[in-house]
N, C-alpha and C positions, 0 to 999 in steps of 0.2 A: 892809397896809403892805409896801412893797418894801424888801428888805435886799440891797444890792449891794456887792460888794467887787471891786476891780481887782487881779488876781493880781500883776502886776509891782510894785505899790506895797507889797506885804506884806513885812514884815521876815522875813529868813531867819536863824534862830539855833537852836542846840541846846537841848534840855531836859536839861541835863547830869545833874542829880540822878536823873532817871528813866531816861534813854535813852543817856547818854554824850555825848561831844562830836562824834562822827562823823556823826550824823544831824541834818539840818537840818529845821526845821519852819516852815511858813508857815501861820499859824492864821487861818482865815476868821472863824469865830465860836466863841468859847469865852471863858471868863473868865480871860484872861492879859493883864493890863494892861501887862506888860513887852514884849509883842508889839504893843501898841496894839489888841488884839482884845477885844471885848466881845460877850457873847452877848445878843442882843435879848430883851427880856421876852416877846415873842410866840412865841419858840421854846421850847416847853414840854418836848417829849420829846427833842429833840436836846441832847446834852451837849457835843459837839465836832465840828468840821468843819475838817480840816486837809489841807494838801499836805505830804507827807513825802518828803524827798530823802535816800537812803541811798548814801553814797559807795562806790565799788568796794572790795571786800575788807573791808567793815565790817558792823556790825550795829546795830540799834536796841535791843539788849540785851533779855534776857528780863525781863518785867515783868508785873504783874497789875493789873486794875482791879476794885475791889470794888463799884463803883456804876455800871458802864457796860458795855454790850455794844458791840462795834465791828464794822465791816465795812471791810476793806481792798480797794480796787480797784487792781490793778497797771496803771498807765498806761503805764509804760516800763520795760524791763529784765526781769531774771529773778533768781531766787534761791531760797532755801529758807525756808519758814515752819515754825516749830515752835509747836504748840499742845498744852500739856501734855507728854506723852511722845511725841506723834506728830510726824513731820516729812514734808513733801512739797515737791516742786519746784513753783514757780509761775513764770508769765511774763506779759508784757503781755496784757491781756484777761481775766485770771483775777480772780475775787472770792473773798474768804475771810471767813467768819464767825468772830468771836472772842467766845466766851461769857464772861459775867461770872465772876470768881473763878478763871479758868483762866490760868496763866502762858503768855505767848506772846512770840515775838520773830521778827524777820526778818533773815536773813543774806544780804547781797549777795556771793555768791561769784563774781561775774563781774568783768569789767574795765570795765564801763560803769555809769553812774549808774542807780539804780532810783528811780522816782517812783511813790509811792502816793497815793491819795486815801483819807483816813480819815474815816469817819462814825461817831460814837458816840451812843448813846441811853441815857437813864436807865433803870434797872430799878426 
């Protein structure tokens, strides 16, 4: 079964309770009806698949996932990722693994938009 989503048609909105109002999410496949996004039944290990837009000078706030490992792919821009107590600079072309139960957040300390591709899998 083919599951296709057209990026320009996806709603852009924040997940304010988890990540604040300055980060916009475009959710490809995940159970977020308010985004019009539904995870297909055939996707068993994927928990989330989103495009994340972090405005200049803002953050997606430190948060933790108790049931999901994630990978961020930096598609555009640069910033600082914090995973637990560690911080490192990242830029377009970098990928970052985010383990389950470890707080993490991304700070866009630049003057340009950061775009991440986020893939989450069940643990």
